[in-house]
C-alpha positions in Angstrom: 13.7 -5.3 11.6 10.5 -4.2 9.8 9.1 -0.8 11.0 5.3 -0.5 10.8 4.4 3.1 10.9 2.0 3.5 13.8 -0.1 6.5 12.8 -3.1 5.1 14.6 -5.3 4.6 11.6 -5.9 1.0 10.5 -5.6 -2.6 11.5 -1.8 -2.4 12.2 -2.1 -5.3 14.7 -3.3 -7.6 12.0 -0.3 -6.6 9.8 2.2 -7.3 12.7 0.5 -10.6 13.5 0.9 -11.9 9.9 4.6 -10.8 9.9 5.0 -12.8 13.2 3.4 -15.8 11.7 6.1 -15.6 8.9 8.8 -15.4 11.5 9.7 -11.7 10.9 10.7 -9.3 13.6 8.7 -6.0 13.5 7.9 -3.0 15.6 5.0 -0.6 15.5 6.6 2.7 15.9 6.5 6.5 15.7 10.0 6.8 16.6 12.2 8.4 13.8 15.3 6.7 15.0 13.6 3.3 14.7 12.4 4.2 11.2 16.0 5.2 10.3 17.3 1.9 11.4 14.7 -0.4 9.8 15.5 -2.7 7.0 12.1 -2.3 5.6 9.0 -0.1 6.2 5.3 -0.8 6.1 2.9 2.1 5.7 -0.6 0.6 6.1 -3.9 2.4 6.9 -7.6 2.7 6.8 -9.5 6.0 6.9 -9.3 9.5 5.3 -6.4 10.8 3.4 -6.1 14.2 5.0 -6.4 12.7 8.5 -3.5 10.3 7.8 -1.3 12.9 6.4 -2.0 15.4 9.2 -1.2 12.6 11.7 2.1 11.9 10.0 3.0 15.6 10.1 2.0 15.8 13.7 4.2 12.9 14.6 7.1 14.5 12.6 7.4 11.5 10.4 7.1 12.9 6.9 10.7 14.0 6.5 12.2 10.9 8.0 10.0 8.5 5.9 11.0 10.6 2.8 14.6 10.4 3.8 14.7 6.7 4.2 12.4 5.8 1.2 13.5 8.3 -1.4 17.0 9.0 -0.2 18.0 5.7 1.4 16.1 3.6 -1.0 14.6 1.5 1.9 11.9 -1.0 0.6 8.5 0.2 1.6 5.1 -1.4 1.3 2.1 0.8 1.2 -1.1 -1.0 2.1 -4.6 0.5 1.1 -4.6 4.0 2.3 -0.8 3.6 2.8 -0.3 3.2 -0.9 -2.6 6.1 -1.6 -0.5 8.4 0.6 2.4 7.8 -1.7 0.7 9.8 -4.4 0.7 13.6 -4.9 -2.9 14.3 -3.9 -6.3 12.8 -3.4 -9.8 13.7 -4.4 -10.8 12.7 -0.8 -9.1 15.8 0.7 -7.1 19.0 0.2 -3.7 18.2 1.6 -0.7 17.0 -0.5 0.4 13.4 -0.2 3.9 12.2 0.3 4.6 12.6 -3.4 6.8 9.5 -3.8 4.8 8.2 -6.7 3.7 10.1 -9.8 0.1 9.5 -9.3 -3.2 10.9 -7.9 -6.0 9.4 -6.1 -9.5 9.4 -7.5 -13.0 8.3 -6.2 -14.8 5.5 -8.1 -17.1 7.1 -10.6 -19.4 4.9 -12.7 -21.0 7.6 -14.6 -24.4 7.5 -12.8 -24.6 3.6 -12.8 -25.6 3.0 -9.2 -25.5 -0.7 -9.7 -22.0 -0.9 -8.1 -21.8 0.3 -4.5 -19.0 2.6 -3.3 -17.1 1.7 -1.1 -15.9 -1.3 -3.1 -15.8 -4.1 -0.5 -15.1 -7.8 -1.2 -12.8 -10.3 -2.9 -11.5 -9.7 -6.5 -9.1 -11.5 -8.7 -5.9 -9.5 -9.2 -4.0 -9.7 -12.4 -0.2 -8.9 -12.5 0.6 -6.6 -15.5 4.4 -6.9 -15.4 7.2 -8.5 -13.4 7.1 -7.4 -9.7 8.6 -8.6 -6.4 5.0 -8.9 -5.1 3.7 -11.6 -7.4 4.9 -15.1 -8.4 5.2 -15.0 -12.2 5.0 -18.8 -12.3 1.7 -18.9 -10.5 -1.2 -20.4 -12.6 -4.5 -18.8 -11.7 -4.8 -15.1 -10.7 -4.8 -14.7 -6.9 -7.8 -13.2 -5.0 -7.5 -10.5 -2.4 -9.9 -8.6 -0.2 -10.6 -4.8 -1.0 -12.3 -2.1 1.1 -12.0 1.3 -0.5 -13.8 4.2 -2.3 -10.7 5.7 -3.8 -8.0 4.3 -6.1 -4.6 5.3 -7.3 -4.3 6.6 -10.9 -0.6 6.4 -12.1 0.6 8.8 -14.7 3.3 6.2 -15.8 1.8 2.8 -16.7 5.2 1.2 -15.8 4.4 2.0 -12.1 1.4 -0.4 -12.3 2.2 -3.9 -11.1 -1.3 -5.3 -11.0 -4.9 -4.5 -11.7 -8.4 -5.6 -10.7 -11.8 -5.0 -12.1 -14.7 -3.1 -10.5 -16.7 -1.3 -13.1 -13.5 -1.2 -15.0 -9.9 -1.9 -14.5 -8.1 0.0 -11.6 -4.7 -0.2 -10.1 -4.5 -3.0 -7.4 -0.7 -2.9 -6.9 2.3 -0.6 -7.7 6.0 -1.1 -8.1 8.7 1.4 -8.7 12.1 0.6 -7.5 11.9 0.4 -3.7 8.3 1.5 -3.7 5.6 -1.3 -3.5 2.0 -0.9 -2.7 -1.3 -2.7 -2.7 -4.8 -1.3 -2.8 -6.1 -4.6 -1.2 -5.4 -5.9 2.3 -3.0 -8.7 2.3 -3.4 -9.2 6.1 -7.1 -10.0 5.4 -6.5 -12.1 2.3 -5.4 -15.5 3.8 -2.8 -17.5 1.9 -2.7 -15.1 -1.0 -2.0 -12.2 1.4 0.6 -14.2 3.3 2.4 -14.7 0.0 2.6 -10.9 -0.6 4.2 -10.4 2.9 6.5 -13.3 2.4 7.7 -11.9 -0.9 8.2 -8.4 0.6 10.2 -9.9 3.4 12.4 -11.8 0.9 13.1 -8.6 -1.0 16.7 -7.6 -0.9 17.5 -3.8 -0.4 19.2 -2.3 -3.3 
């Protein structure tokens, strides 16, 4: 069973619909016991960093998520804001993040060049930078995914970066460290390329 953390911020129904199309059983939940019993966890989201962290705390989910992800090594996929929540902190707010990933979240800054709008919205090619469960190393052309974000993750350890994209410079498009996986783009809005991301996450065997 896949547990989709239902913090009420984001297009969680679209995530669940794509999993259903792939034949996977999932549940949108705020129940700690369901999260403890899940084979995998998806932490998706759209919105503000502080609002999402405050919601997770209100629901009493921070400890159980950390217990399962960091203690139980349960595979987790963070999507957009969900990936950002794995970091220590964000320039968007003042609250600390989950701290699973040695990274911070920064706003796009193009040094006064206003030719690139923020938020960054649209399709970009994504280039895998090292082997990762999320991407097919035998694929020919770089896949394209849909982005919608003003902030991006900055990893302190380059080995945590699984893929990059370009928007006024290279930025982290996906991360991978052990059972931690994340995408800044929205697989559920990225058609066949996004479906492949979820297919590969579903096929991942827990360590």
